[in-house]
N, CA, C and O atoms as a Tinker XYZ file with bonds, in Angstrom:
   528  protein
     1  N    101.980000   99.417000  102.136000    73     2
     2  CA   102.324000  100.840000  102.358000    64     1     3
     3  C    102.700000  101.490000  101.014000    63     2     4     5
     4  O    103.352000  100.872000  100.173000    81     3
     5  N    102.293000  102.694000  100.842000    73     3     6
     6  CA   102.542000  103.496000   99.742000    64     5     7
     7  C    103.955000  104.193000  100.150000    63     6     8     9
     8  O    104.016000  104.741000  101.251000    81     7
     9  N    104.945000  104.190000   99.408000    73     7    10
    10  CA   106.101000  104.841000   99.682000    64     9    11
    11  C    106.578000  105.755000   98.460000    63    10    12    13
    12  O    106.756000  105.259000   97.347000    81    11
    13  N    106.765000  107.039000   98.708000    73    11    14
    14  CA   107.227000  107.840000   97.590000    64    13    15
    15  C    108.529000  107.905000   97.375000    63    14    16    17
    16  O    108.933000  108.227000   96.258000    81    15
    17  N    109.386000  107.618000   98.380000    73    15    18
    18  CA   110.827000  107.411000   98.261000    64    17    19
    19  C    111.224000  106.309000   99.179000    63    18    20    21
    20  O    110.536000  106.027000  100.160000    81    19
    21  N    112.401000  105.637000   98.856000    73    19    22
    22  CA   112.764000  104.554000   99.707000    64    21    23
    23  C    112.992000  104.887000  101.083000    63    22    24    25
    24  O    113.666000  105.861000  101.417000    81    23
    25  N    112.424000  104.070000  101.918000    73    23    26
    26  CA   112.511000  104.294000  103.439000    64    25    27
    27  C    111.890000  105.586000  103.920000    63    26    28    29
    28  O    112.328000  106.124000  104.937000    81    27
    29  N    110.872000  106.117000  103.222000    73    27    30
    30  CA   110.287000  107.340000  103.747000    64    29    31
    31  C    108.763000  107.189000  103.565000    63    30    32    33
    32  O    108.233000  106.939000  102.483000    81    31
    33  N    108.139000  107.356000  104.683000    73    31    34
    34  CA   106.587000  107.333000  104.576000    64    33    35
    35  C    106.159000  108.538000  103.978000    63    34    36    37
    36  O    106.780000  109.578000  104.198000    81    35
    37  N    105.010000  108.510000  103.134000    73    35    38
    38  CA   104.503000  109.765000  102.669000    64    37    39
    39  C    104.053000  110.667000  103.720000    63    38    40    41
    40  O    103.460000  110.239000  104.710000    81    39
    41  N    104.317000  111.929000  103.536000    73    39    42
    42  CA   103.904000  112.936000  104.463000    64    41    43
    43  C    102.618000  113.621000  104.086000    63    42    44    45
    44  O    102.497000  114.068000  102.945000    81    43
    45  N    101.673000  113.730000  104.950000    73    43    46
    46  CA   100.303000  114.311000  104.782000    64    45    47
    47  C    100.221000  115.550000  105.591000    63    46    48    49
    48  O    100.366000  115.495000  106.813000    81    47
    49  N     99.995000  116.675000  104.967000    73    47    50
    50  CA    99.667000  118.012000  105.642000    64    49    51
    51  C     98.229000  118.141000  106.015000    63    50    52    53
    52  O     97.415000  118.086000  105.093000    81    51
    53  N     97.788000  118.307000  107.263000    73    51    54
    54  CA    96.448000  118.518000  107.410000    64    53    55
    55  C     96.267000  119.819000  107.817000    63    54    56    57
    56  O     96.773000  120.221000  108.865000    81    55
    57  N     95.479000  120.652000  106.972000    73    55    58
    58  CA    95.295000  122.151000  107.388000    64    57    59
    59  C     93.776000  122.075000  107.729000    63    58    60    61
    60  O     92.865000  121.848000  106.933000    81    59
    61  N     93.673000  122.329000  109.177000    73    59    62
    62  CA    92.344000  122.242000  109.705000    64    61    63
    63  C     92.309000  122.984000  111.032000    63    62    64    65
    64  O     93.133000  122.740000  111.913000    81    63
    65  N     91.320000  123.921000  111.170000    73    63    66
    66  CA    91.314000  124.645000  112.411000    64    65    67
    67  C     90.747000  124.035000  113.616000    63    66    68    69
    68  O     90.892000  124.576000  114.711000    81    67
    69  N     90.109000  122.938000  113.470000    73    67    70
    70  CA    89.359000  122.234000  114.559000    64    69    71
    71  C     90.346000  121.091000  115.117000    63    70    72    73
    72  O     90.648000  120.065000  114.507000    81    71
    73  N     90.768000  121.455000  116.340000    73    71    74
    74  CA    91.704000  120.523000  116.904000    64    73    75
    75  C     91.222000  119.137000  117.052000    63    74    76    77
    76  O     92.053000  118.231000  116.986000    81    75
    77  N     90.036000  118.878000  117.235000    73    75    78
    78  CA    89.478000  117.516000  117.469000    64    77    79
    79  C     89.646000  116.717000  116.139000    63    78    80    81
    80  O     90.050000  115.554000  116.114000    81    79
    81  N     89.301000  117.441000  115.034000    73    79    82
    82  CA    89.555000  116.923000  113.720000    64    81    83
    83  C     90.934000  116.529000  113.388000    63    82    84    85
    84  O     91.271000  115.452000  112.897000    81    83
    85  N     91.658000  117.468000  113.691000    73    83    86
    86  CA    93.201000  117.216000  113.442000    64    85    87
    87  C     93.672000  116.059000  114.195000    63    86    88    89
    88  O     94.409000  115.245000  113.640000    81    87
    89  N     93.307000  115.911000  115.428000    73    87    90
    90  CA    93.598000  114.781000  116.143000    64    89    91
    91  C     93.207000  113.524000  115.652000    63    90    92    93
    92  O     93.991000  112.581000  115.554000    81    91
    93  N     91.918000  113.475000  115.313000    73    91    94
    94  CA    91.268000  112.243000  114.723000    64    93    95
    95  C     92.039000  111.877000  113.431000    63    94    96    97
    96  O     92.617000  110.794000  113.334000    81    95
    97  N     92.037000  112.710000  112.538000    73    95    98
    98  CA    92.581000  112.405000  111.194000    64    97    99
    99  C     94.157000  112.156000  111.184000    63    98   100   101
   100  O     94.644000  111.359000  110.382000    81    99
   101  N     94.888000  112.813000  112.036000    73    99   102
   102  CA    96.324000  112.641000  112.074000    64   101   103
   103  C     96.593000  111.268000  112.847000    63   102   104   105
   104  O     97.528000  110.541000  112.512000    81   103
   105  N     95.832000  110.983000  113.773000    73   103   106
   106  CA    95.979000  109.606000  114.565000    64   105   107
   107  C     95.761000  108.434000  113.544000    63   106   108   109
   108  O     96.544000  107.487000  113.464000    81   107
   109  N     94.613000  108.573000  112.753000    73   107   110
   110  CA    94.283000  107.512000  111.835000    64   109   111
   111  C     95.371000  107.393000  110.778000    63   110   112   113
   112  O     95.785000  106.293000  110.413000    81   111
   113  N     95.820000  108.526000  110.301000    73   111   114
   114  CA    96.909000  108.513000  109.273000    64   113   115
   115  C     98.176000  107.878000  109.803000    63   114   116   117
   116  O     98.742000  106.971000  109.192000    81   115
   117  N     98.576000  108.330000  110.861000    73   115   118
   118  CA    99.738000  107.731000  111.473000    64   117   119
   119  C     99.625000  106.228000  111.734000    63   118   120   121
   120  O    100.592000  105.500000  111.508000    81   119
   121  N     98.475000  105.744000  112.202000    73   119   122
   122  CA    98.208000  104.252000  112.404000    64   121   123
   123  C     98.487000  103.604000  111.072000    63   122   124   125
   124  O     99.052000  102.510000  111.069000    81   123
   125  N     98.155000  104.158000  109.988000    73   123   126
   126  CA    98.369000  103.519000  108.622000    64   125   127
   127  C     99.733000  103.780000  108.098000    63   126   128   129
   128  O    100.022000  103.410000  106.960000    81   127
   129  N    100.578000  104.386000  108.845000    73   127   130
   130  CA   101.936000  104.493000  108.415000    64   129   131
   131  C    102.389000  105.722000  107.828000    63   130   132   133
   132  O    103.570000  105.824000  107.494000    81   131
   133  N    101.559000  106.689000  107.661000    73   131   134
   134  CA   101.943000  108.025000  107.133000    64   133   135
   135  C    102.534000  108.998000  108.158000    63   134   136   137
   136  O    102.177000  109.077000  109.334000    81   135
   137  N    103.414000  109.674000  107.604000    73   135   138
   138  CA   103.871000  110.933000  108.598000    64   137   139
   139  C    102.949000  112.059000  108.382000    63   138   140   141
   140  O    102.451000  112.306000  107.283000    81   139
   141  N    102.730000  112.744000  109.462000    73   139   142
   142  CA   101.728000  113.857000  109.529000    64   141   143
   143  C    102.291000  115.145000  109.933000    63   142   144   145
   144  O    103.103000  115.207000  110.856000    81   143
   145  N    101.907000  116.151000  109.300000    73   143   146
   146  CA   102.211000  117.562000  109.712000    64   145   147
   147  C    100.872000  118.254000  109.816000    63   146   148   149
   148  O     99.895000  117.869000  109.172000    81   147
   149  N    100.848000  119.321000  110.671000    73   147   150
   150  CA    99.497000  119.927000  110.973000    64   149   151
   151  C     99.664000  121.539000  110.718000    63   150   152   153
   152  O    100.725000  122.143000  110.875000    81   151
   153  N     98.456000  122.113000  110.305000    73   151   154
   154  CA    98.481000  123.666000  110.242000    64   153   155
   155  C     97.086000  123.912000  110.787000    63   154   156   157
   156  O     96.170000  123.131000  110.528000    81   155
   157  N     96.909000  125.028000  111.566000    73   155   158
   158  CA    95.691000  125.468000  112.134000    64   157   159
   159  C     94.967000  126.483000  111.227000    63   158   160   161
   160  O     93.770000  126.719000  111.392000    81   159
   161  N     95.666000  127.056000  110.312000    73   159   162
   162  CA    94.934000  128.043000  109.342000    64   161   163
   163  C     95.685000  128.014000  107.996000    63   162   164   165
   164  O     96.721000  127.377000  107.804000    81   163
   165  N     95.016000  128.813000  107.043000    73   163   166
   166  CA    95.437000  128.790000  105.745000    64   165   167
   167  C     96.871000  129.334000  105.511000    63   166   168   169
   168  O     97.651000  128.781000  104.736000    81   167
   169  N     97.167000  130.421000  106.205000    73   167   170
   170  CA    98.428000  130.987000  106.045000    64   169   171
   171  C     99.622000  129.904000  106.512000    63   170   172   173
   172  O    100.630000  129.736000  105.826000    81   171
   173  N     99.407000  129.281000  107.614000    73   171   174
   174  CA   100.277000  128.413000  108.163000    64   173   175
   175  C    100.378000  127.145000  107.201000    63   174   176   177
   176  O    101.433000  126.545000  106.997000    81   175
   177  N     99.144000  126.811000  106.635000    73   175   178
   178  CA    99.262000  125.688000  105.652000    64   177   179
   179  C    100.118000  126.005000  104.492000    63   178   180   181
   180  O    101.005000  125.232000  104.130000    81   179
   181  N     99.878000  127.099000  103.916000    73   179   182
   182  CA   100.699000  127.604000  102.719000    64   181   183
   183  C    102.282000  127.416000  103.072000    63   182   184   185
   184  O    103.101000  126.786000  102.403000    81   183
   185  N    102.490000  128.073000  104.209000    73   183   186
   186  CA   104.011000  128.013000  104.562000    64   185   187
   187  C    104.515000  126.711000  104.840000    63   186   188   189
   188  O    105.674000  126.447000  104.519000    81   187
   189  N    103.710000  125.764000  105.461000    73   187   190
   190  CA   104.171000  124.456000  105.674000    64   189   191
   191  C    104.214000  123.681000  104.427000    63   190   192   193
   192  O    105.090000  122.824000  104.313000    81   191
   193  N    103.389000  123.876000  103.500000    73   191   194
   194  CA   103.350000  123.172000  102.257000    64   193   195
   195  C    104.606000  123.604000  101.463000    63   194   196   197
   196  O    105.203000  122.737000  100.825000    81   195
   197  N    105.049000  124.879000  101.456000    73   195   198
   198  CA   106.105000  125.418000  100.680000    64   197   199
   199  C    107.411000  124.992000  101.315000    63   198   200   201
   200  O    108.373000  124.719000  100.596000    81   199
   201  N    107.488000  124.920000  102.734000    73   199   202
   202  CA   108.744000  124.523000  103.297000    64   201   203
   203  C    108.926000  123.040000  103.391000    63   202   204   205
   204  O    110.033000  122.554000  103.158000    81   203
   205  N    107.831000  122.239000  103.743000    73   203   206
   206  CA   107.960000  120.770000  103.955000    64   205   207
   207  C    107.662000  119.923000  102.680000    63   206   208   209
   208  O    107.969000  118.731000  102.677000    81   207
   209  N    107.010000  120.565000  101.481000    73   207   210
   210  CA   106.689000  119.762000  100.400000    64   209   211
   211  C    106.127000  118.439000  100.792000    63   210   212   213
   212  O    106.751000  117.405000  100.550000    81   211
   213  N    104.880000  118.434000  101.437000    73   211   214
   214  CA   104.250000  117.098000  101.843000    64   213   215
   215  C    103.821000  116.426000  100.315000    63   214   216   217
   216  O    103.822000  116.986000   99.219000    81   215
   217  N    103.494000  115.165000  100.627000    73   215   218
   218  CA   103.136000  114.262000   99.511000    64   217   219
   219  C    101.686000  114.515000   99.125000    63   218   220   221
   220  O    101.315000  114.293000   97.972000    81   219
   221  N    100.864000  114.969000  100.051000    73   219   222
   222  CA    99.532000  115.354000   99.961000    64   221   223
   223  C     99.079000  116.242000  100.995000    63   222   224   225
   224  O     99.654000  116.239000  102.083000    81   223
   225  N     97.949000  117.126000  100.727000    73   223   226
   226  CA    97.478000  118.017000  101.588000    64   225   227
   227  C     95.977000  117.763000  101.879000    63   226   228   229
   228  O     95.209000  117.696000  100.919000    81   227
   229  N     95.563000  117.634000  102.999000    73   227   230
   230  CA    94.111000  117.628000  103.374000    64   229   231
   231  C     93.803000  119.058000  103.818000    63   230   232   233
   232  O     94.381000  119.593000  104.763000    81   231
   233  N     92.778000  119.696000  103.018000    73   231   234
   234  CA    92.671000  121.085000  103.128000    64   233   235
   235  C     91.204000  121.366000  103.584000    63   234   236   237
   236  O     90.260000  121.099000  102.841000    81   235
   237  N     91.035000  121.919000  104.844000    73   235   238
   238  CA    89.773000  122.379000  105.242000    64   237   239
   239  C     89.496000  123.645000  104.430000    63   238   240   241
   240  O     90.417000  124.285000  103.924000    81   239
   241  N     88.190000  124.000000  104.313000    73   239   242
   242  CA    87.863000  125.199000  103.483000    64   241   243
   243  C     87.617000  126.341000  104.377000    63   242   244   245
   244  O     88.179000  127.412000  104.147000    81   243
   245  N     86.787000  126.195000  105.421000    73   243   246
   246  CA    86.495000  127.384000  106.338000    64   245   247
   247  C     87.464000  127.375000  107.395000    63   246   248   249
   248  O     87.246000  126.832000  108.478000    81   247
   249  N     88.606000  128.007000  107.081000    73   247   250
   250  CA    89.768000  128.145000  108.100000    64   249   251
   251  C     90.079000  129.726000  108.110000    63   250   252   253
   252  O     89.713000  130.506000  107.231000    81   251
   253  N     90.815000  130.060000  109.253000    73   251   254
   254  CA    91.032000  131.354000  109.543000    64   253   255
   255  C     92.257000  131.901000  108.531000    63   254   256   257
   256  O     92.971000  131.152000  107.864000    81   255
   257  N     92.339000  133.204000  108.558000    73   255   258
   258  CA    93.523000  133.883000  108.027000    64   257   259
   259  C     93.453000  133.850000  106.380000    63   258   260   261
   260  O     93.236000  134.865000  105.718000    81   259
   261  N     93.636000  132.733000  105.892000    73   259   262
   262  CA    93.457000  132.491000  104.458000    64   261   263
   263  C     92.574000  131.312000  104.262000    63   262   264   265
   264  O     92.991000  130.199000  104.582000    81   263
   265  N     91.299000  131.480000  103.722000    73   263   266
   266  CA    90.465000  130.292000  103.555000    64   265   267
   267  C     91.032000  129.339000  102.659000    63   266   268   269
   268  O     91.977000  129.666000  101.940000    81   267
   269  N     90.442000  127.947000  102.626000    73   267   270
   270  CA    90.862000  126.910000  101.878000    64   269   271
   271  C     90.905000  127.214000  100.473000    63   270   272   273
   272  O     91.858000  126.821000   99.801000    81   271
   273  N     89.863000  127.949000   99.909000    73   271   274
   274  CA    89.735000  128.056000   98.552000    64   273   275
   275  C     90.990000  128.853000   98.050000    63   274   276   277
   276  O     91.641000  128.431000   97.094000    81   275
   277  N     91.322000  130.015000   98.709000    73   275   278
   278  CA    92.458000  130.836000   98.352000    64   277   279
   279  C     93.817000  130.173000   98.565000    63   278   280   281
   280  O     94.772000  130.392000   97.819000    81   279
   281  N     93.862000  129.322000   99.658000    73   279   282
   282  CA    95.102000  128.571000   99.883000    64   281   283
   283  C     95.396000  127.479000   98.776000    63   282   284   285
   284  O     96.552000  127.251000   98.421000    81   283
   285  N     94.462000  126.907000   98.319000    73   283   286
   286  CA    94.521000  125.983000   97.229000    64   285   287
   287  C     94.983000  126.633000   96.038000    63   286   288   289
   288  O     95.934000  126.172000   95.405000    81   287
   289  N     94.311000  127.781000   95.652000    73   287   290
   290  CA    94.752000  128.530000   94.523000    64   289   291
   291  C     96.210000  129.018000   94.619000    63   290   292   293
   292  O     96.940000  128.909000   93.635000    81   291
   293  N     96.643000  129.532000   95.729000    73   291   294
   294  CA    97.986000  129.942000   95.840000    64   293   295
   295  C     98.945000  128.694000   95.712000    63   294   296   297
   296  O     99.942000  128.806000   94.999000    81   295
   297  N     98.725000  127.684000   96.273000    73   295   298
   298  CA    99.591000  126.517000   96.141000    64   297   299
   299  C     99.640000  125.940000   94.792000    63   298   300   301
   300  O    100.685000  125.440000   94.374000    81   299
   301  N     98.530000  125.984000   94.064000    73   299   302
   302  CA    98.526000  125.414000   92.704000    64   301   303
   303  C     99.149000  126.342000   91.591000    63   302   304   305
   304  O     99.512000  125.899000   90.501000    81   303
   305  N     99.238000  127.602000   91.938000    73   303   306
   306  CA    99.859000  128.697000   91.221000    64   305   307
   307  C    101.461000  128.656000   91.462000    63   306   308   309
   308  O    102.232000  129.070000   90.595000    81   307
   309  N    101.829000  128.223000   92.477000    73   307   310
   310  CA   103.340000  128.138000   92.878000    64   309   311
   311  C    104.026000  126.996000   92.288000    63   310   312   313
   312  O    103.666000  125.863000   92.607000    81   311
   313  N    105.022000  127.185000   91.420000    73   311   314
   314  CA   105.667000  126.053000   90.731000    64   313   315
   315  C    106.175000  124.930000   91.742000    63   314   316   317
   316  O    106.131000  123.738000   91.436000    81   315
   317  N    106.646000  125.374000   92.931000    73   315   318
   318  CA   107.087000  124.570000   93.916000    64   317   319
   319  C    106.091000  123.549000   94.533000    63   318   320   321
   320  O    106.413000  122.444000   94.968000    81   319
   321  N    104.834000  124.070000   94.513000    73   319   322
   322  CA   103.876000  123.057000   95.286000    64   321   323
   323  C    102.669000  122.764000   94.302000    63   322   324   325
   324  O    101.669000  122.189000   94.730000    81   323
   325  N    102.762000  123.129000   93.090000    73   323   326
   326  CA   101.568000  122.912000   92.182000    64   325   327
   327  C    101.384000  121.460000   91.957000    63   326   328   329
   328  O    100.247000  121.067000   91.699000    81   327
   329  N    102.418000  120.567000   92.027000    73   327   330
   330  CA   102.239000  119.194000   91.863000    64   329   331
   331  C    101.634000  118.316000   93.089000    63   330   332   333
   332  O    101.303000  117.136000   92.974000    81   331
   333  N    101.545000  119.077000   94.275000    73   331   334
   334  CA   101.176000  118.398000   95.399000    64   333   335
   335  C     99.658000  118.195000   95.367000    63   334   336   337
   336  O     98.928000  119.183000   95.289000    81   335
   337  N     99.119000  116.878000   95.428000    73   335   338
   338  CA    97.731000  116.675000   95.440000    64   337   339
   339  C     97.070000  117.256000   96.627000    63   338   340   341
   340  O     97.599000  117.075000   97.723000    81   339
   341  N     95.932000  117.960000   96.532000    73   339   342
   342  CA    95.225000  118.469000   97.590000    64   341   343
   343  C     93.760000  117.867000   97.647000    63   342   344   345
   344  O     93.051000  117.758000   96.647000    81   343
   345  N     93.397000  117.503000   98.877000    73   343   346
   346  CA    91.889000  116.946000   99.034000    64   345   347
   347  C     91.222000  117.876000   99.880000    63   346   348   349
   348  O     91.642000  118.044000  101.025000    81   347
   349  N     90.169000  118.541000   99.428000    73   347   350
   350  CA    89.281000  119.380000  100.191000    64   349   351
   351  C     88.562000  118.451000  101.146000    63   350   352   353
   352  O     87.998000  117.445000  100.718000    81   351
   353  N     88.571000  118.776000  102.469000    73   351   354
   354  CA    87.945000  117.980000  103.573000    64   353   355
   355  C     87.188000  119.146000  104.260000    63   354   356   357
   356  O     87.766000  119.961000  104.979000    81   355
   357  N     85.804000  119.177000  103.983000    73   355   358
   358  CA    85.094000  120.350000  104.230000    64   357   359
   359  C     83.642000  120.005000  104.609000    63   358   360   361
   360  O     83.076000  118.991000  104.199000    81   359
   361  N     83.095000  120.893000  105.399000    73   359   362
   362  CA    81.595000  120.786000  105.896000    64   361   363
   363  C     80.913000  121.475000  104.652000    63   362   364   365
   364  O     79.690000  121.344000  104.607000    81   363
   365  N     81.491000  122.163000  103.670000    73   363   366
   366  CA    80.932000  122.585000  102.531000    64   365   367
   367  C     80.464000  121.407000  101.607000    63   366   368   369
   368  O     81.219000  120.945000  100.751000    81   367
   369  N     79.310000  120.982000  101.792000    73   367   370
   370  CA    78.829000  119.704000  101.149000    64   369   371
   371  C     77.870000  119.735000  100.039000    63   370   372   373
   372  O     77.370000  118.683000   99.639000    81   371
   373  N     77.544000  121.009000   99.452000    73   371   374
   374  CA    76.805000  121.076000   98.371000    64   373   375
   375  C     77.425000  120.780000   97.125000    63   374   376   377
   376  O     78.624000  121.019000   96.981000    81   375
   377  N     76.600000  120.182000   96.012000    73   375   378
   378  CA    77.261000  119.876000   94.728000    64   377   379
   379  C     78.130000  120.931000   94.188000    63   378   380   381
   380  O     79.192000  120.695000   93.611000    81   379
   381  N     77.627000  122.151000   94.401000    73   379   382
   382  CA    78.398000  123.376000   93.885000    64   381   383
   383  C     79.750000  123.410000   94.613000    63   382   384   385
   384  O     80.759000  123.683000   93.963000    81   383
   385  N     79.820000  123.171000   95.807000    73   383   386
   386  CA    81.114000  123.139000   96.509000    64   385   387
   387  C     82.102000  122.155000   95.977000    63   386   388   389
   388  O     83.306000  122.409000   95.936000    81   387
   389  N     81.585000  121.034000   95.572000    73   387   390
   390  CA    82.499000  119.839000   95.058000    64   389   391
   391  C     82.959000  120.442000   93.666000    63   390   392   393
   392  O     84.153000  120.351000   93.381000    81   391
   393  N     82.197000  120.973000   92.898000    73   391   394
   394  CA    82.620000  121.587000   91.545000    64   393   395
   395  C     83.644000  122.686000   91.815000    63   394   396   397
   396  O     84.634000  122.751000   91.087000    81   395
   397  N     83.470000  123.555000   92.814000    73   395   398
   398  CA    84.178000  124.626000   93.008000    64   397   399
   399  C     85.684000  124.192000   93.425000    63   398   400   401
   400  O     86.694000  124.720000   92.960000    81   399
   401  N     85.669000  123.162000   94.363000    73   399   402
   402  CA    86.932000  122.526000   94.705000    64   401   403
   403  C     87.684000  121.962000   93.661000    63   402   404   405
   404  O     88.911000  122.023000   93.735000    81   403
   405  N     87.101000  121.380000   92.623000    73   403   406
   406  CA    87.824000  120.931000   91.420000    64   405   407
   407  C     88.352000  122.081000   90.607000    63   406   408   409
   408  O     89.461000  122.050000   90.072000    81   407
   409  N     87.486000  123.139000   90.530000    73   407   410
   410  CA    87.866000  124.335000   89.663000    64   409   411
   411  C     89.160000  124.985000   90.263000    63   410   412   413
   412  O     90.087000  125.343000   89.536000    81   411
   413  N     89.176000  125.119000   91.627000    73   411   414
   414  CA    90.234000  125.886000   92.246000    64   413   415
   415  C     91.522000  125.018000   92.157000    63   414   416   417
   416  O     92.619000  125.556000   92.307000    81   415
   417  N     91.405000  123.658000   91.910000    73   415   418
   418  CA    92.534000  122.793000   91.781000    64   417   419
   419  C     92.681000  121.641000   92.750000    63   418   420   421
   420  O     93.742000  121.017000   92.788000    81   419
   421  N     91.714000  121.346000   93.496000    73   419   422
   422  CA    91.683000  120.159000   94.423000    64   421   423
   423  C     91.739000  118.911000   93.547000    63   422   424   425
   424  O     91.169000  118.880000   92.456000    81   423
   425  N     92.436000  117.879000   94.040000    73   423   426
   426  CA    92.380000  116.579000   93.281000    64   425   427
   427  C     91.427000  115.549000   93.894000    63   426   428   429
   428  O     91.264000  114.438000   93.390000    81   427
   429  N     90.800000  115.968000   95.013000    73   427   430
   430  CA    89.837000  115.086000   95.692000    64   429   431
   431  C     88.869000  116.002000   96.511000    63   430   432   433
   432  O     89.073000  117.214000   96.586000    81   431
   433  N     87.904000  115.445000   97.068000    73   431   434
   434  CA    86.884000  116.150000   97.818000    64   433   435
   435  C     86.119000  115.098000   98.737000    63   434   436   437
   436  O     85.554000  114.097000   98.296000    81   435
   437  N     86.184000  115.486000  100.152000    73   435   438
   438  CA    85.469000  114.746000  100.964000    64   437   439
   439  C     84.610000  115.695000  101.837000    63   438   440   441
   440  O     85.103000  116.718000  102.312000    81   439
   441  N     83.283000  115.333000  102.047000    73   439   442
   442  CA    82.480000  116.184000  102.918000    64   441   443
   443  C     82.526000  115.693000  104.290000    63   442   444   445
   444  O     82.544000  114.491000  104.557000    81   443
   445  N     82.547000  116.710000  105.241000    73   443   446
   446  CA    82.461000  116.405000  106.704000    64   445   447
   447  C     80.881000  116.382000  107.013000    63   446   448   449
   448  O     80.082000  117.070000  106.377000    81   447
   449  N     80.555000  115.598000  107.958000    73   447   450
   450  CA    81.468000  114.652000  108.814000    64   449   451
   451  C     81.925000  113.488000  107.866000    63   450   452   453
   452  O     81.182000  113.011000  107.008000    81   451
   453  N     83.093000  113.111000  108.074000    73   451   454
   454  CA    83.823000  111.992000  107.197000    64   453   455
   455  C     84.456000  111.049000  108.055000    63   454   456   457
   456  O     85.261000  111.384000  108.925000    81   455
   457  N     84.095000  109.831000  107.820000    73   455   458
   458  CA    84.661000  108.734000  108.437000    64   457   459
   459  C     86.076000  108.743000  108.399000    63   458   460   461
   460  O     86.579000  108.772000  107.276000    81   459
   461  N     86.868000  108.724000  109.433000    73   459   462
   462  CA    88.502000  108.775000  109.274000    64   461   463
   463  C     88.976000  107.629000  108.323000    63   462   464   465
   464  O     89.923000  107.845000  107.567000    81   463
   465  N     88.391000  106.499000  108.336000    73   463   466
   466  CA    88.903000  105.547000  107.332000    64   465   467
   467  C     88.583000  105.925000  105.915000    63   466   468   469
   468  O     89.321000  105.514000  105.020000    81   467
   469  N     87.594000  106.639000  105.655000    73   467   470
   470  CA    87.353000  107.124000  104.227000    64   469   471
   471  C     88.491000  108.322000  103.813000    63   470   472   473
   472  O     88.861000  108.549000  102.661000    81   471
   473  N     88.857000  108.882000  104.777000    73   471   474
   474  CA    90.075000  109.848000  104.541000    64   473   475
   475  C     91.277000  109.082000  104.229000    63   474   476   477
   476  O     91.979000  109.430000  103.280000    81   475
   477  N     91.582000  108.047000  104.960000    73   475   478
   478  CA    92.778000  107.357000  104.641000    64   477   479
   479  C     92.615000  106.688000  103.372000    63   478   480   481
   480  O     93.575000  106.704000  102.601000    81   479
   481  N     91.454000  106.052000  103.004000    73   479   482
   482  CA    91.321000  105.486000  101.615000    64   481   483
   483  C     91.433000  106.493000  100.553000    63   482   484   485
   484  O     92.043000  106.152000   99.540000    81   483
   485  N     90.920000  107.735000  100.621000    73   483   486
   486  CA    90.970000  108.817000   99.647000    64   485   487
   487  C     92.520000  109.155000   99.497000    63   486   488   489
   488  O     92.998000  109.343000   98.378000    81   487
   489  N     93.325000  109.230000  100.704000    73   487   490
   490  CA    94.714000  109.650000  100.575000    64   489   491
   491  C     95.394000  108.502000   99.851000    63   490   492   493
   492  O     96.165000  108.813000   98.943000    81   491
   493  N     95.209000  107.182000  100.135000    73   491   494
   494  CA    95.846000  106.116000   99.522000    64   493   495
   495  C     95.500000  106.151000   98.040000    63   494   496   497
   496  O     96.383000  106.010000   97.194000    81   495
   497  N     94.160000  106.348000   97.706000    73   495   498
   498  CA    93.782000  106.293000   96.309000    64   497   499
   499  C     94.518000  107.442000   95.441000    63   498   500   501
   500  O     94.945000  107.182000   94.316000    81   499
   501  N     94.631000  108.589000   95.957000    73   499   502
   502  CA    95.252000  109.663000   95.235000    64   501   503
   503  C     96.871000  109.464000   95.157000    63   502   504   505
   504  O     97.509000  109.777000   94.152000    81   503
   505  N     97.390000  108.976000   96.189000    73   503   506
   506  CA    98.869000  108.750000   96.241000    64   505   507
   507  C     99.206000  107.489000   95.268000    63   506   508   509
   508  O    100.291000  107.460000   94.688000    81   507
   509  N     98.322000  106.527000   95.116000    73   507   510
   510  CA    98.556000  105.446000   94.314000    64   509   511
   511  C     98.309000  105.862000   92.766000    63   510   512   513
   512  O     98.941000  105.360000   91.836000    81   511
   513  N     97.404000  106.748000   92.635000    73   511   514
   514  CA    97.225000  107.233000   91.179000    64   513   515
   515  C     98.379000  108.228000   90.769000    63   514   516   517
   516  O     98.677000  108.420000   89.590000    81   515
   517  N     98.987000  108.826000   91.795000    73   515   518
   518  CA   100.119000  109.800000   91.452000    64   517   519
   519  C    101.209000  108.956000   91.038000    63   518   520   521
   520  O    101.976000  109.418000   90.193000    81   519
   521  N    101.434000  107.667000   91.538000    73   519   522
   522  CA   102.662000  106.998000   91.233000    64   521   523
   523  C    102.543000  106.071000   90.007000    63   522   524   525
   524  O    103.538000  105.446000   89.638000    81   523
   525  N    101.452000  105.965000   89.410000    73   523   526
   526  CA   101.151000  105.120000   88.327000    64   525   527
   527  C    101.706000  105.803000   87.211000    63   526   528
   528  O    101.613000  105.319000   86.083000    81   527
């Protein structure tokens, strides 16, 4: 298990408007020992990131109120949240979308549909690289 502080499981914030996707990813992450918080839109995601300071954010791009591109940019410009790794988890699967994700500040990119275990592996990879 990756632990960022003694006796505390890393917290993953899932920003995803599709309830089925949130359930699948949160269930899998919890199974592997992570704490999970969820947001249904970009505005809620920004608020929860700023108040909860998760260890990593899984960010859908096509979400209501504030899209994922804008949410990532806002979080990366805010000194309080700039250091939180963000993984784009999106159906935007063209090579230009991956490039844009990196340009706006994402630390990782997964194209949907994505196997839940691949999400867990990407979360672990990024958290482990953050602690090195």
